[in-house]
Backbone as XML, in Angstrom:
<?xml version="1.0"?>
<chain id="A" units="angstrom">
  <residue number="1" name="MET">
    <atom name="N" x="0.789" y="-1.128" z="-0.048"/>
    <atom name="CA" x="-0.078" y="-0.068" z="0.061"/>
    <atom name="C" x="0.995" y="1.180" z="0.109"/>
  </residue>
  <residue number="2" name="ALA">
    <atom name="N" x="0.653" y="2.208" z="-0.906"/>
    <atom name="CA" x="1.400" y="3.388" z="-0.853"/>
    <atom name="C" x="0.546" y="4.390" z="-0.072"/>
  </residue>
  <residue number="3" name="ILE">
    <atom name="N" x="1.509" y="5.070" z="0.643"/>
    <atom name="CA" x="0.719" y="6.147" z="1.491"/>
    <atom name="C" x="0.771" y="7.218" z="0.894"/>
  </residue>
  <residue number="4" name="PRO">
    <atom name="N" x="-0.421" y="8.081" z="1.099"/>
    <atom name="CA" x="-0.394" y="9.236" z="0.490"/>
    <atom name="C" x="0.204" y="10.369" z="1.680"/>
  </residue>
  <residue number="5" name="PRO">
    <atom name="N" x="0.439" y="11.545" z="1.271"/>
    <atom name="CA" x="1.074" y="12.379" z="2.040"/>
    <atom name="C" x="0.293" y="12.503" z="3.442"/>
  </residue>
  <residue number="6" name="ILE">
    <atom name="N" x="0.845" y="12.453" z="4.569"/>
    <atom name="CA" x="0.158" y="12.364" z="5.950"/>
    <atom name="C" x="0.322" y="13.964" z="6.480"/>
  </residue>
  <residue number="7" name="GLU">
    <atom name="N" x="-0.873" y="14.442" z="7.014"/>
    <atom name="CA" x="-0.752" y="15.761" z="7.530"/>
    <atom name="C" x="-0.340" y="15.508" z="9.010"/>
  </residue>
  <residue number="8" name="GLY">
    <atom name="N" x="0.585" y="16.331" z="9.592"/>
    <atom name="CA" x="0.700" y="16.220" z="11.103"/>
    <atom name="C" x="2.090" y="15.594" z="11.324"/>
  </residue>
  <residue number="9" name="ILE">
    <atom name="N" x="2.828" y="14.976" z="10.332"/>
    <atom name="CA" x="4.066" y="14.030" z="10.967"/>
    <atom name="C" x="5.367" y="15.007" z="10.234"/>
  </residue>
  <residue number="10" name="ASN">
    <atom name="N" x="5.252" y="16.353" z="9.718"/>
    <atom name="CA" x="6.328" y="16.957" z="9.033"/>
    <atom name="C" x="7.540" y="17.028" z="10.057"/>
  </residue>
  <residue number="11" name="GLY">
    <atom name="N" x="8.649" y="16.535" z="9.716"/>
    <atom name="CA" x="9.996" y="16.573" z="10.359"/>
    <atom name="C" x="10.005" y="15.490" z="11.462"/>
  </residue>
  <residue number="12" name="MET">
    <atom name="N" x="9.102" y="14.453" z="11.212"/>
    <atom name="CA" x="9.090" y="13.440" z="12.479"/>
    <atom name="C" x="9.713" y="12.201" z="11.900"/>
  </residue>
  <residue number="13" name="ASP">
    <atom name="N" x="10.600" y="11.427" z="12.332"/>
    <atom name="CA" x="11.321" y="10.203" z="11.835"/>
    <atom name="C" x="10.426" y="9.185" z="12.380"/>
  </residue>
  <residue number="14" name="PHE">
    <atom name="N" x="10.825" y="7.962" z="11.927"/>
    <atom name="CA" x="10.004" y="6.844" z="12.478"/>
    <atom name="C" x="10.119" y="6.731" z="13.645"/>
  </residue>
  <residue number="15" name="LYS">
    <atom name="N" x="11.161" y="6.746" z="14.494"/>
    <atom name="CA" x="11.391" y="6.339" z="15.957"/>
    <atom name="C" x="10.324" y="7.570" z="16.762"/>
  </residue>
  <residue number="16" name="ALA">
    <atom name="N" x="10.288" y="8.776" z="16.272"/>
    <atom name="CA" x="9.359" y="9.693" z="16.995"/>
    <atom name="C" x="8.032" y="9.375" z="16.787"/>
  </residue>
  <residue number="17" name="ILE">
    <atom name="N" x="7.673" y="8.901" z="15.542"/>
    <atom name="CA" x="6.089" y="8.388" z="15.330"/>
    <atom name="C" x="5.971" y="7.351" z="16.253"/>
  </residue>
  <residue number="18" name="GLU">
    <atom name="N" x="6.439" y="6.447" z="16.183"/>
    <atom name="CA" x="6.550" y="5.074" z="17.055"/>
    <atom name="C" x="6.248" y="5.575" z="18.359"/>
  </residue>
  <residue number="19" name="SER">
    <atom name="N" x="7.041" y="6.549" z="18.847"/>
    <atom name="CA" x="6.901" y="7.059" z="20.383"/>
    <atom name="C" x="5.429" y="7.603" z="20.384"/>
  </residue>
  <residue number="20" name="GLU">
    <atom name="N" x="5.060" y="8.595" z="19.547"/>
    <atom name="CA" x="3.639" y="9.275" z="20.063"/>
    <atom name="C" x="2.566" y="8.184" z="19.676"/>
  </residue>
  <residue number="21" name="ILE">
    <atom name="N" x="2.930" y="7.054" z="19.005"/>
    <atom name="CA" x="1.735" y="6.003" z="18.939"/>
    <atom name="C" x="1.581" y="5.316" z="20.208"/>
  </residue>
  <residue number="22" name="GLU">
    <atom name="N" x="2.775" y="4.992" z="20.777"/>
    <atom name="CA" x="2.821" y="4.505" z="22.235"/>
    <atom name="C" x="2.290" y="5.346" z="23.236"/>
  </residue>
  <residue number="23" name="ASN">
    <atom name="N" x="2.098" y="6.621" z="22.927"/>
    <atom name="CA" x="1.591" y="7.525" z="23.785"/>
    <atom name="C" x="0.196" y="7.971" z="23.399"/>
  </residue>
  <residue number="24" name="GLY">
    <atom name="N" x="-0.616" y="7.073" z="22.483"/>
    <atom name="CA" x="-1.846" y="7.352" z="22.212"/>
    <atom name="C" x="-2.073" y="7.949" z="21.011"/>
  </residue>
  <residue number="25" name="GLY">
    <atom name="N" x="-0.997" y="8.282" z="20.115"/>
    <atom name="CA" x="-1.073" y="8.870" z="18.847"/>
    <atom name="C" x="-1.954" y="7.948" z="17.986"/>
  </residue>
  <residue number="26" name="LYS">
    <atom name="N" x="-2.533" y="8.634" z="16.936"/>
    <atom name="CA" x="-3.524" y="8.035" z="15.930"/>
    <atom name="C" x="-3.501" y="8.449" z="14.411"/>
  </residue>
  <residue number="27" name="PHE">
    <atom name="N" x="-3.443" y="7.462" z="13.508"/>
    <atom name="CA" x="-3.616" y="8.014" z="12.077"/>
    <atom name="C" x="-4.987" y="7.701" z="11.848"/>
  </residue>
  <residue number="28" name="VAL">
    <atom name="N" x="-5.733" y="8.873" z="11.304"/>
    <atom name="CA" x="-6.994" y="9.153" z="11.219"/>
    <atom name="C" x="-7.519" y="9.395" z="9.780"/>
  </residue>
  <residue number="29" name="MET">
    <atom name="N" x="-8.698" y="9.166" z="9.495"/>
    <atom name="CA" x="-9.226" y="9.846" z="8.170"/>
    <atom name="C" x="-10.471" y="10.273" z="8.298"/>
  </residue>
  <residue number="30" name="TYR">
    <atom name="N" x="-11.011" y="11.423" z="7.948"/>
    <atom name="CA" x="-12.268" y="12.073" z="8.189"/>
    <atom name="C" x="-13.074" y="11.742" z="6.849"/>
  </residue>
  <residue number="31" name="GLN">
    <atom name="N" x="-14.382" y="12.039" z="6.849"/>
    <atom name="CA" x="-15.126" y="12.382" z="5.658"/>
    <atom name="C" x="-15.986" y="13.548" z="5.660"/>
  </residue>
  <residue number="32" name="TYR">
    <atom name="N" x="-16.039" y="14.020" z="4.445"/>
    <atom name="CA" x="-16.921" y="15.227" z="4.282"/>
    <atom name="C" x="-17.709" y="14.904" z="2.981"/>
  </residue>
  <residue number="33" name="VAL">
    <atom name="N" x="-18.903" y="15.893" z="2.982"/>
    <atom name="CA" x="-19.754" y="15.552" z="1.910"/>
    <atom name="C" x="-20.121" y="17.040" z="1.540"/>
  </residue>
  <residue number="34" name="ILE">
    <atom name="N" x="-20.071" y="17.154" z="0.186"/>
    <atom name="CA" x="-20.566" y="18.507" z="-0.667"/>
    <atom name="C" x="-21.732" y="18.007" z="-1.607"/>
  </residue>
  <residue number="35" name="SER">
    <atom name="N" x="-22.687" y="18.823" z="-1.376"/>
    <atom name="CA" x="-24.109" y="18.395" z="-2.308"/>
    <atom name="C" x="-24.505" y="19.665" z="-3.042"/>
  </residue>
  <residue number="36" name="VAL">
    <atom name="N" x="-25.021" y="19.495" z="-4.353"/>
    <atom name="CA" x="-25.475" y="20.390" z="-5.136"/>
    <atom name="C" x="-26.785" y="19.901" z="-5.863"/>
  </residue>
  <residue number="37" name="VAL">
    <atom name="N" x="-28.067" y="20.135" z="-5.180"/>
    <atom name="CA" x="-29.163" y="19.896" z="-5.682"/>
    <atom name="C" x="-29.406" y="18.314" z="-5.730"/>
  </residue>
  <residue number="38" name="ILE">
    <atom name="N" x="-28.930" y="17.740" z="-6.658"/>
    <atom name="CA" x="-29.149" y="16.054" z="-7.035"/>
    <atom name="C" x="-27.769" y="15.440" z="-6.842"/>
  </residue>
  <residue number="39" name="LEU">
    <atom name="N" x="-26.855" y="16.101" z="-7.000"/>
    <atom name="CA" x="-25.482" y="15.558" z="-6.917"/>
    <atom name="C" x="-24.730" y="15.536" z="-5.343"/>
  </residue>
  <residue number="40" name="SER">
    <atom name="N" x="-24.165" y="14.419" z="-4.871"/>
    <atom name="CA" x="-23.617" y="14.442" z="-3.759"/>
    <atom name="C" x="-22.254" y="13.780" z="-3.726"/>
  </residue>
  <residue number="41" name="PHE">
    <atom name="N" x="-21.419" y="14.363" z="-3.095"/>
    <atom name="CA" x="-19.922" y="13.915" z="-3.246"/>
    <atom name="C" x="-19.570" y="13.843" z="-1.847"/>
  </residue>
  <residue number="42" name="ARG">
    <atom name="N" x="-19.276" y="12.374" z="-1.437"/>
    <atom name="CA" x="-18.726" y="11.922" z="-0.184"/>
    <atom name="C" x="-17.262" y="11.668" z="-0.516"/>
  </residue>
  <residue number="43" name="GLN">
    <atom name="N" x="-16.333" y="12.431" z="0.152"/>
    <atom name="CA" x="-14.964" y="12.236" z="-0.061"/>
    <atom name="C" x="-14.079" y="11.898" z="1.355"/>
  </residue>
  <residue number="44" name="PRO">
    <atom name="N" x="-13.096" y="11.339" z="1.380"/>
    <atom name="CA" x="-12.328" y="11.085" z="2.412"/>
    <atom name="C" x="-11.027" y="12.325" z="2.554"/>
  </residue>
  <residue number="45" name="SER">
    <atom name="N" x="-10.881" y="12.628" z="3.728"/>
    <atom name="CA" x="-9.861" y="13.630" z="3.921"/>
    <atom name="C" x="-8.603" y="13.069" z="3.839"/>
  </residue>
  <residue number="46" name="PRO">
    <atom name="N" x="-7.488" y="13.752" z="3.648"/>
    <atom name="CA" x="-6.078" y="13.232" z="3.689"/>
    <atom name="C" x="-5.859" y="12.630" z="5.134"/>
  </residue>
  <residue number="47" name="ILE">
    <atom name="N" x="-4.905" y="11.574" z="5.172"/>
    <atom name="CA" x="-4.592" y="10.911" z="6.317"/>
    <atom name="C" x="-4.117" y="11.866" z="7.425"/>
  </residue>
  <residue number="48" name="ILE">
    <atom name="N" x="-4.453" y="11.994" z="8.505"/>
    <atom name="CA" x="-3.886" y="13.108" z="9.484"/>
    <atom name="C" x="-3.575" y="12.245" z="10.756"/>
  </residue>
  <residue number="49" name="PHE">
    <atom name="N" x="-2.313" y="12.915" z="11.184"/>
    <atom name="CA" x="-1.844" y="12.309" z="12.563"/>
    <atom name="C" x="-2.037" y="13.130" z="13.631"/>
  </residue>
  <residue number="50" name="VAL">
    <atom name="N" x="-2.876" y="12.375" z="14.626"/>
    <atom name="CA" x="-3.235" y="13.151" z="15.819"/>
    <atom name="C" x="-2.364" y="12.747" z="16.839"/>
  </residue>
  <residue number="51" name="LYS">
    <atom name="N" x="-1.487" y="13.204" z="17.407"/>
    <atom name="CA" x="-0.725" y="13.098" z="18.558"/>
    <atom name="C" x="-1.497" y="12.549" z="19.800"/>
  </residue>
  <residue number="52" name="GLY">
    <atom name="N" x="-0.867" y="11.807" z="20.604"/>
    <atom name="CA" x="-1.150" y="11.333" z="21.871"/>
    <atom name="C" x="-1.533" y="12.462" z="22.611"/>
  </residue>
  <residue number="53" name="GLY">
    <atom name="N" x="-2.819" y="12.342" z="23.218"/>
    <atom name="CA" x="-3.458" y="13.664" z="24.126"/>
    <atom name="C" x="-4.121" y="14.572" z="23.104"/>
  </residue>
  <residue number="54" name="GLY">
    <atom name="N" x="-3.975" y="14.453" z="21.817"/>
    <atom name="CA" x="-4.766" y="15.446" z="20.929"/>
    <atom name="C" x="-6.348" y="15.074" z="20.805"/>
  </residue>
  <residue number="55" name="SER">
    <atom name="N" x="-7.103" y="15.705" z="20.422"/>
    <atom name="CA" x="-8.408" y="15.435" z="20.357"/>
    <atom name="C" x="-8.791" y="14.980" z="18.878"/>
  </residue>
  <residue number="56" name="ARG">
    <atom name="N" x="-9.172" y="13.870" z="18.591"/>
    <atom name="CA" x="-9.458" y="13.444" z="17.120"/>
    <atom name="C" x="-10.957" y="14.100" z="16.675"/>
  </residue>
  <residue number="57" name="ILE">
    <atom name="N" x="-11.653" y="14.488" z="17.333"/>
    <atom name="CA" x="-12.702" y="15.154" z="16.964"/>
    <atom name="C" x="-12.367" y="16.577" z="16.727"/>
  </residue>
  <residue number="58" name="ALA">
    <atom name="N" x="-11.610" y="17.203" z="17.645"/>
    <atom name="CA" x="-11.407" y="18.603" z="17.338"/>
    <atom name="C" x="-10.492" y="18.671" z="16.087"/>
  </residue>
  <residue number="59" name="LYS">
    <atom name="N" x="-9.670" y="17.777" z="15.744"/>
    <atom name="CA" x="-8.473" y="17.688" z="14.633"/>
    <atom name="C" x="-9.503" y="17.731" z="13.292"/>
  </residue>
  <residue number="60" name="GLY">
    <atom name="N" x="-10.647" y="17.070" z="13.339"/>
    <atom name="CA" x="-11.481" y="16.853" z="12.189"/>
    <atom name="C" x="-12.376" y="17.706" z="11.963"/>
  </residue>
  <residue number="61" name="PHE">
    <atom name="N" x="-12.477" y="18.772" z="12.675"/>
    <atom name="CA" x="-13.550" y="19.888" z="12.922"/>
    <atom name="C" x="-13.795" y="20.474" z="11.357"/>
  </residue>
  <residue number="62" name="LYS">
    <atom name="N" x="-12.805" y="20.814" z="10.641"/>
    <atom name="CA" x="-12.872" y="21.326" z="9.378"/>
    <atom name="C" x="-13.760" y="20.436" z="8.590"/>
  </residue>
  <residue number="63" name="TYR">
    <atom name="N" x="-13.360" y="19.118" z="8.595"/>
    <atom name="CA" x="-14.313" y="18.086" z="7.650"/>
    <atom name="C" x="-15.798" y="17.959" z="8.199"/>
  </residue>
  <residue number="64" name="THR">
    <atom name="N" x="-15.982" y="18.098" z="9.524"/>
    <atom name="CA" x="-17.176" y="18.061" z="10.094"/>
    <atom name="C" x="-18.071" y="19.245" z="9.726"/>
  </residue>
  <residue number="65" name="ALA">
    <atom name="N" x="-17.556" y="20.387" z="9.748"/>
    <atom name="CA" x="-18.174" y="21.669" z="9.384"/>
    <atom name="C" x="-18.451" y="21.571" z="7.897"/>
  </residue>
  <residue number="66" name="ILE">
    <atom name="N" x="-17.340" y="21.083" z="7.036"/>
    <atom name="CA" x="-17.844" y="21.178" z="5.494"/>
    <atom name="C" x="-19.054" y="20.414" z="5.472"/>
  </residue>
  <residue number="67" name="ALA">
    <atom name="N" x="-19.079" y="19.066" z="5.970"/>
    <atom name="CA" x="-20.026" y="18.209" z="5.651"/>
    <atom name="C" x="-21.467" y="18.622" z="6.304"/>
  </residue>
  <residue number="68" name="PHE">
    <atom name="N" x="-21.445" y="19.344" z="7.387"/>
    <atom name="CA" x="-22.896" y="20.075" z="8.187"/>
    <atom name="C" x="-23.311" y="21.116" z="7.294"/>
  </residue>
  <residue number="69" name="LEU">
    <atom name="N" x="-22.437" y="21.948" z="6.525"/>
    <atom name="CA" x="-22.744" y="23.211" z="6.148"/>
    <atom name="C" x="-23.185" y="22.726" z="4.505"/>
  </residue>
  <residue number="70" name="PHE">
    <atom name="N" x="-22.493" y="21.775" z="3.938"/>
    <atom name="CA" x="-22.708" y="21.698" z="2.499"/>
    <atom name="C" x="-23.133" y="20.263" z="1.995"/>
  </residue>
  <residue number="71" name="GLY">
    <atom name="N" x="-23.322" y="19.408" z="3.016"/>
    <atom name="CA" x="-23.667" y="18.151" z="2.668"/>
    <atom name="C" x="-25.149" y="17.732" z="2.486"/>
  </residue>
  <residue number="72" name="TRP">
    <atom name="N" x="-26.052" y="18.728" z="3.275"/>
    <atom name="CA" x="-27.381" y="18.225" z="3.242"/>
    <atom name="C" x="-28.241" y="18.209" z="1.901"/>
  </residue>
  <residue number="73" name="TRP">
    <atom name="N" x="-27.680" y="19.205" z="1.219"/>
    <atom name="CA" x="-28.504" y="19.730" z="0.027"/>
    <atom name="C" x="-28.714" y="19.052" z="-1.140"/>
  </residue>
  <residue number="74" name="GLY">
    <atom name="N" x="-28.301" y="17.694" z="-1.089"/>
    <atom name="CA" x="-28.541" y="16.723" z="-2.329"/>
    <atom name="C" x="-29.561" y="15.727" z="-2.015"/>
  </residue>
  <residue number="75" name="ILE">
    <atom name="N" x="-30.399" y="15.391" z="-2.663"/>
    <atom name="CA" x="-31.653" y="14.791" z="-2.352"/>
    <atom name="C" x="-31.590" y="13.396" z="-3.109"/>
  </residue>
  <residue number="76" name="PRO">
    <atom name="N" x="-31.482" y="12.161" z="-2.505"/>
    <atom name="CA" x="-31.532" y="11.807" z="-1.306"/>
    <atom name="C" x="-30.079" y="11.522" z="-0.729"/>
  </residue>
  <residue number="77" name="TRP">
    <atom name="N" x="-29.219" y="11.437" z="-1.396"/>
    <atom name="CA" x="-27.924" y="10.852" z="-0.955"/>
    <atom name="C" x="-27.176" y="12.003" z="-0.073"/>
  </residue>
  <residue number="78" name="GLY">
    <atom name="N" x="-27.366" y="13.361" z="-0.169"/>
    <atom name="CA" x="-26.710" y="14.127" z="0.576"/>
    <atom name="C" x="-27.118" y="14.107" z="2.029"/>
  </residue>
  <residue number="79" name="ILE">
    <atom name="N" x="-28.302" y="14.107" z="2.147"/>
    <atom name="CA" x="-28.755" y="13.701" z="3.691"/>
    <atom name="C" x="-28.095" y="12.373" z="4.418"/>
  </residue>
  <residue number="80" name="LEU">
    <atom name="N" x="-28.187" y="11.341" z="3.471"/>
    <atom name="CA" x="-27.699" y="10.215" z="3.949"/>
    <atom name="C" x="-26.209" y="10.242" z="4.206"/>
  </residue>
  <residue number="81" name="TYR">
    <atom name="N" x="-25.467" y="10.665" z="3.166"/>
    <atom name="CA" x="-23.977" y="10.798" z="3.213"/>
    <atom name="C" x="-23.598" y="11.604" z="4.599"/>
  </residue>
  <residue number="82" name="THR">
    <atom name="N" x="-24.255" y="12.588" z="4.655"/>
    <atom name="CA" x="-24.029" y="13.771" z="5.758"/>
    <atom name="C" x="-24.163" y="13.134" z="7.193"/>
  </residue>
  <residue number="83" name="ILE">
    <atom name="N" x="-25.177" y="12.350" z="7.172"/>
    <atom name="CA" x="-25.445" y="11.656" z="8.696"/>
    <atom name="C" x="-24.188" y="10.819" z="8.791"/>
  </residue>
  <residue number="84" name="GLY">
    <atom name="N" x="-24.181" y="10.181" z="7.904"/>
    <atom name="CA" x="-22.682" y="9.036" z="7.982"/>
    <atom name="C" x="-21.454" y="9.836" z="8.123"/>
  </residue>
  <residue number="85" name="ALA">
    <atom name="N" x="-21.271" y="10.777" z="7.406"/>
    <atom name="CA" x="-20.023" y="11.580" z="8.075"/>
    <atom name="C" x="-19.912" y="12.292" z="9.045"/>
  </residue>
  <residue number="86" name="LEU">
    <atom name="N" x="-21.108" y="12.800" z="9.438"/>
    <atom name="CA" x="-21.028" y="13.427" z="10.873"/>
    <atom name="C" x="-20.903" y="12.526" z="11.856"/>
  </residue>
  <residue number="87" name="GLY">
    <atom name="N" x="-21.681" y="11.209" z="11.812"/>
    <atom name="CA" x="-21.590" y="10.162" z="12.783"/>
    <atom name="C" x="-19.961" y="9.537" z="12.751"/>
  </residue>
  <residue number="88" name="SER">
    <atom name="N" x="-19.489" y="9.514" z="11.878"/>
    <atom name="CA" x="-18.249" y="9.016" z="11.761"/>
    <atom name="C" x="-17.095" y="10.086" z="12.529"/>
  </residue>
  <residue number="89" name="ASN">
    <atom name="N" x="-17.272" y="11.325" z="11.896"/>
    <atom name="CA" x="-16.280" y="12.196" z="12.619"/>
    <atom name="C" x="-16.496" y="12.669" z="13.895"/>
  </residue>
  <residue number="90" name="LEU">
    <atom name="N" x="-17.713" y="12.404" z="14.336"/>
    <atom name="CA" x="-17.883" y="12.912" z="15.823"/>
    <atom name="C" x="-17.647" y="11.804" z="16.676"/>
  </residue>
  <residue number="91" name="THR">
    <atom name="N" x="-17.363" y="10.666" z="16.111"/>
    <atom name="CA" x="-16.982" y="9.361" z="17.187"/>
    <atom name="C" x="-15.536" y="9.092" z="16.903"/>
  </residue>
  <residue number="92" name="GLY">
    <atom name="N" x="-14.672" y="10.143" z="16.335"/>
    <atom name="CA" x="-13.119" y="9.874" z="16.232"/>
    <atom name="C" x="-12.569" y="9.551" z="15.076"/>
  </residue>
  <residue number="93" name="SER">
    <atom name="N" x="-13.571" y="9.489" z="13.914"/>
    <atom name="CA" x="-13.365" y="9.223" z="12.404"/>
    <atom name="C" x="-12.709" y="7.628" z="12.320"/>
  </residue>
  <residue number="94" name="LYS">
    <atom name="N" x="-12.152" y="7.491" z="11.292"/>
    <atom name="CA" x="-11.833" y="5.974" z="10.720"/>
    <atom name="C" x="-10.305" y="5.954" z="11.242"/>
  </residue>
  <residue number="95" name="ASP">
    <atom name="N" x="-9.943" y="5.013" z="12.095"/>
    <atom name="CA" x="-8.550" y="4.824" z="12.598"/>
    <atom name="C" x="-7.743" y="3.920" z="11.671"/>
  </residue>
  <residue number="96" name="LEU">
    <atom name="N" x="-6.697" y="4.512" z="11.218"/>
    <atom name="CA" x="-5.781" y="3.785" z="10.141"/>
    <atom name="C" x="-4.416" y="3.495" z="10.830"/>
  </residue>
  <residue number="97" name="THR">
    <atom name="N" x="-4.240" y="3.687" z="12.079"/>
    <atom name="CA" x="-3.119" y="3.645" z="12.666"/>
    <atom name="C" x="-2.345" y="2.287" z="12.517"/>
  </residue>
  <residue number="98" name="ARG">
    <atom name="N" x="-3.137" y="1.202" z="12.500"/>
    <atom name="CA" x="-2.328" y="0.030" z="12.271"/>
    <atom name="C" x="-1.879" y="-0.158" z="10.708"/>
  </residue>
  <residue number="99" name="GLU">
    <atom name="N" x="-2.390" y="0.167" z="9.859"/>
    <atom name="CA" x="-2.105" y="0.020" z="8.273"/>
    <atom name="C" x="-1.126" y="0.923" z="8.050"/>
  </residue>
  <residue number="100" name="VAL">
    <atom name="N" x="-1.186" y="2.186" z="8.586"/>
    <atom name="CA" x="-0.021" y="3.132" z="8.190"/>
    <atom name="C" x="1.276" y="2.946" z="8.738"/>
  </residue>
  <residue number="101" name="MET">
    <atom name="N" x="1.122" y="2.371" z="9.876"/>
    <atom name="CA" x="2.475" y="2.143" z="10.937"/>
    <atom name="C" x="3.175" y="1.026" z="10.060"/>
  </residue>
  <residue number="102" name="ALA">
    <atom name="N" x="2.274" y="-0.113" z="9.616"/>
    <atom name="CA" x="2.882" y="-1.311" z="8.855"/>
    <atom name="C" x="3.569" y="-0.609" z="7.813"/>
  </residue>
  <residue number="103" name="GLU">
    <atom name="N" x="2.866" y="0.117" z="7.035"/>
    <atom name="CA" x="3.593" y="0.550" z="5.757"/>
    <atom name="C" x="4.792" y="1.341" z="6.047"/>
  </residue>
  <residue number="104" name="LEU">
    <atom name="N" x="4.638" y="2.108" z="7.104"/>
    <atom name="CA" x="5.947" y="3.111" z="7.538"/>
    <atom name="C" x="6.970" y="2.408" z="7.812"/>
  </residue>
  <residue number="105" name="ALA">
    <atom name="N" x="6.715" y="1.046" z="8.792"/>
    <atom name="CA" x="7.813" y="0.200" z="9.168"/>
    <atom name="C" x="8.350" y="-0.418" z="7.900"/>
  </residue>
  <residue number="106" name="THR">
    <atom name="N" x="7.735" y="-0.913" z="6.823"/>
    <atom name="CA" x="8.182" y="-1.486" z="5.576"/>
    <atom name="C" x="9.221" y="-0.289" z="4.959"/>
  </residue>
  <residue number="107" name="GLN">
    <atom name="N" x="8.595" y="0.889" z="4.873"/>
    <atom name="CA" x="9.502" y="1.837" z="4.395"/>
    <atom name="C" x="10.678" y="2.177" z="5.064"/>
  </residue>
  <residue number="108" name="GLN">
    <atom name="N" x="10.679" y="1.913" z="6.453"/>
    <atom name="CA" x="11.785" y="2.201" z="7.281"/>
    <atom name="C" x="12.776" y="1.260" z="6.966"/>
  </residue>
  <residue number="109" name="ASP">
    <atom name="N" x="12.380" y="-0.117" z="6.940"/>
    <atom name="CA" x="13.303" y="-1.286" z="6.646"/>
    <atom name="C" x="13.869" y="-1.172" z="5.212"/>
  </residue>
  <residue number="110" name="ARG">
    <atom name="N" x="13.216" y="-0.748" z="4.218"/>
    <atom name="CA" x="13.804" y="-0.496" z="3.007"/>
    <atom name="C" x="14.939" y="0.522" z="3.008"/>
  </residue>
  <residue number="111" name="ARG">
    <atom name="N" x="14.613" y="1.592" z="3.662"/>
    <atom name="CA" x="15.790" y="2.534" z="3.921"/>
    <atom name="C" x="16.885" y="2.130" z="4.653"/>
  </residue>
  <residue number="112" name="ASP">
    <atom name="N" x="16.667" y="1.354" z="5.450"/>
    <atom name="CA" x="17.656" y="0.817" z="6.617"/>
    <atom name="C" x="18.614" y="-0.016" z="5.571"/>
  </residue>
  <residue number="113" name="ASN">
    <atom name="N" x="17.968" y="-1.061" z="4.615"/>
    <atom name="CA" x="18.492" y="-2.019" z="3.913"/>
    <atom name="C" x="19.489" y="-1.434" z="2.810"/>
  </residue>
  <residue number="114" name="ARG">
    <atom name="N" x="18.767" y="-0.088" z="2.494"/>
    <atom name="CA" x="19.635" y="0.704" z="1.192"/>
    <atom name="C" x="20.764" y="1.309" z="2.009"/>
  </residue>
  <residue number="115" name="LYS">
    <atom name="N" x="20.546" y="1.588" z="3.066"/>
    <atom name="CA" x="21.944" y="2.402" z="3.791"/>
    <atom name="C" x="22.951" y="1.247" z="3.991"/>
  </residue>
  <residue number="116" name="LYS">
    <atom name="N" x="22.622" y="-0.100" z="4.572"/>
    <atom name="CA" x="23.352" y="-1.111" z="4.794"/>
    <atom name="C" x="24.482" y="-1.405" z="3.405"/>
  </residue>
  <residue number="117" name="LEU">
    <atom name="N" x="23.520" y="-1.516" z="2.453"/>
    <atom name="CA" x="24.206" y="-1.824" z="1.098"/>
    <atom name="C" x="25.201" y="-0.795" z="0.580"/>
  </residue>
  <residue number="118" name="ALA">
    <atom name="N" x="24.694" y="0.482" z="0.980"/>
    <atom name="CA" x="25.603" y="1.644" z="0.504"/>
    <atom name="C" x="26.866" y="1.490" z="1.337"/>
  </residue>
  <residue number="119" name="ASP">
    <atom name="N" x="26.683" y="1.341" z="2.704"/>
    <atom name="CA" x="27.995" y="1.109" z="3.665"/>
    <atom name="C" x="28.907" y="-0.018" z="3.351"/>
  </residue>
  <residue number="120" name="GLN">
    <atom name="N" x="28.141" y="-1.050" z="2.720"/>
    <atom name="CA" x="28.879" y="-2.336" z="2.430"/>
    <atom name="C" x="29.650" y="-2.049" z="1.091"/>
  </residue>
  <residue number="121" name="ARG">
    <atom name="N" x="29.066" y="-1.385" z="0.137"/>
    <atom name="CA" x="30.102" y="-0.962" z="-1.045"/>
    <atom name="C" x="30.973" y="0.055" z="-0.615"/>
  </residue>
  <residue number="122" name="LYS">
    <atom name="N" x="30.846" y="0.958" z="0.126"/>
    <atom name="CA" x="31.959" y="1.898" z="0.681"/>
    <atom name="C" x="32.977" y="0.971" z="1.107"/>
  </residue>
  <residue number="123" name="GLN">
    <atom name="N" x="32.647" y="0.199" z="2.028"/>
    <atom name="CA" x="33.610" y="-0.459" z="2.597"/>
    <atom name="C" x="34.440" y="-1.414" z="1.745"/>
  </residue>
  <residue number="124" name="GLU">
    <atom name="N" x="33.673" y="-2.151" z="0.516"/>
    <atom name="CA" x="34.275" y="-2.861" z="-0.506"/>
    <atom name="C" x="35.288" y="-2.046" z="-1.178"/>
  </residue>
  <residue number="125" name="GLN">
    <atom name="N" x="34.852" y="-0.662" z="-1.660"/>
    <atom name="CA" x="35.761" y="-0.081" z="-2.328"/>
    <atom name="C" x="36.943" y="0.595" z="-1.639"/>
  </residue>
  <residue number="126" name="SER">
    <atom name="N" x="36.633" y="0.807" z="-0.321"/>
    <atom name="CA" x="37.886" y="1.223" z="0.386"/>
    <atom name="C" x="38.981" y="0.049" z="0.544"/>
  </residue>
  <residue number="127" name="ALA">
    <atom name="N" x="38.452" y="-1.119" z="0.775"/>
    <atom name="CA" x="39.320" y="-2.300" z="0.935"/>
    <atom name="C" x="39.920" y="-2.520" z="-0.451"/>
  </residue>
  <residue number="128" name="ALA">
    <atom name="N" x="39.408" y="-2.383" z="-1.530"/>
    <atom name="CA" x="39.744" y="-2.562" z="-2.907"/>
    <atom name="C" x="40.887" y="-1.682" z="-3.112"/>
  </residue>
  <residue number="129" name="THR">
    <atom name="N" x="40.567" y="-0.274" z="-2.830"/>
    <atom name="CA" x="41.793" y="0.803" z="-3.000"/>
    <atom name="C" x="42.807" y="0.674" z="-2.229"/>
  </residue>
  <residue number="130" name="ALA">
    <atom name="N" x="42.703" y="0.107" z="-0.849"/>
    <atom name="CA" x="43.817" y="0.126" z="0.082"/>
    <atom name="C" x="44.581" y="-0.997" z="-0.469"/>
  </residue>
  <residue number="131" name="GLY">
    <atom name="N" x="44.094" y="-2.048" z="-0.882"/>
    <atom name="CA" x="44.709" y="-3.224" z="-1.581"/>
    <atom name="C" x="45.560" y="-3.159" z="-2.850"/>
  </residue>
  <residue number="132" name="ALA">
    <atom name="N" x="45.202" y="-2.184" z="-3.406"/>
    <atom name="CA" x="45.799" y="-1.699" z="-4.795"/>
    <atom name="C" x="47.179" y="-1.052" z="-4.668"/>
  </residue>
</chain>
């Protein structure tokens, strides 16, 4: 699974993210709805990182407000989608922590393996240069 950009982890490395997760941090995704007469669009937010101790409901306020203000106006789906989005957002949204952490761990392992290979190549080149 390729992870799209995640809001809220700028400048954090994998260890810092792991530490936040251990302290209650979560990766979440909200829903919002925009309706125009007979057309209703239900969309997911980007993945958002909520640090431990942070309010998942407050973090998704923007998406809840969009659904509340602009979602109702499509008949019949706007009403149904809006109720679903509000219910989801006001109960803390969709928790994607397990999936995102698994992918981040895989990406970290790949980076570590590339670094090990690069270090091995440097050592081999140094040994070859010293032996020449």
